[in-house]
Residue, then its C-alpha position, 0 to 999 in steps of 0.5 A: x880089216x874093218x878099217x879098210x871097208x868104207x861101206x861097213x863104216x858108212x853102215x855102222x853110222x847110218x844105223x846108229x843115226x836111225x837106231x841109236x844116236x847116242x853112239x854116233x859121235x863115238x863112231x864119227x870120231x873113232x872111224x876115219x874111213x867113211x863118206x863124210x859129206x854124205x854122212x854129214x848131210x844125213x846127220x843134218x837131216x836127222x837134226x844131229x847137228x853137233x855130229x854133222x859139225x864134227x864130221x865136217x871139222x874132222x875132214x876140214x870141210x871148213x866151209x860146211x862146218x861153219x855152215x852148220x854152226x851159223x844155220x843149224x846150231x845158230x851160235x855166232x860166237x862159236x862160228x867166230x872161234x872156229x873162223x879164227x882157228x882155221x882162218x880161211x878167207x871163204x869161212x870168214x866170208x860166211x861169217x861176215x855175212x851172217x854177222x851183217x844179217x844180225x846187224x853186228x856191223x862192226x864185227x861183220x866188217x872185221x870178218x869181210x876184211x880178214x876175208x879180203x871180200x868185197x862182194x857184199x858191198x851193196x849190203x854192207x853200205x845199206x846196213x851201215x847207213x841204217x846203223x850209222x856205222x860210218x867209221x866201220x863202213x870207211x874201213x870196209x870201203x878202203x878194202x873193198x876199193x883195193x879189190x874192185x875199182x867200182x864207181x859205187x864204192x868210190x862214191x860211198x867212200x867219199x860220202x863215208x869221209x864226209x860223215x866222219x869228218x875226214x876231210x883230209x882223206x877226202x881231199x887226197x882222194x878226189x885229187x887222185x884218179x877215181x871213178x866217183x860221182x863227185x857232183x852227185x856226192x857233192x849234192x848229197x853232202x849239201x842236202x844233208x847239211x854237210x857244207x864243209x865236204x860240199x864245198x870241197x867236192x863242188x870246188x873240185x868239179x868247178x861247180x861254182x853256182x853250187x859253191x857259192x851257195x854252199x860258201x853262204x851257208x858256211x858263212x864264209x862268203x865276202 
């Protein structure tokens, strides 16, 4: 029976790719017993991107499917719809990285949070600084901190709290055990005119010299 013959199905689809492209989608959808990843990659090589996407989607190779939407079809709206439908962390993660490359910071951070993926934290921080997306960065770093207790993540979260005037969150954070470089973030706040968070941070590490100068700037000195 034809349906049992993998090689025949492969041959039929490959022949269509070479000689009758209009039939490829029909064969992909109708047949079930062919070497899907290999055929999909040959389709990509022949610039039959929709057909490649259809194969990966049909056989639930979802990370490859979204990769086709992102890299070849270049449609992030469709990629988002696809990620929502299959709702897999690895798929959300691929979408998040593509959105970040397009400076879609809020959308990217939403996707990274759905993925539970803190791995791109350096890129997320750099892009958020560039675009001034401080509120979104707070959300991302709160997620990242639960997954990875890195000094860089914790220090950047403190600075993001400072930039968003979330002083209660900042005070609570530094009153608990953490790996942040509080003195360094205090200096960074001071240098950027964020005197109230600088005061909180210098007070926490008992840097009274810098605290005095900060109080002068805050006109709290008596």
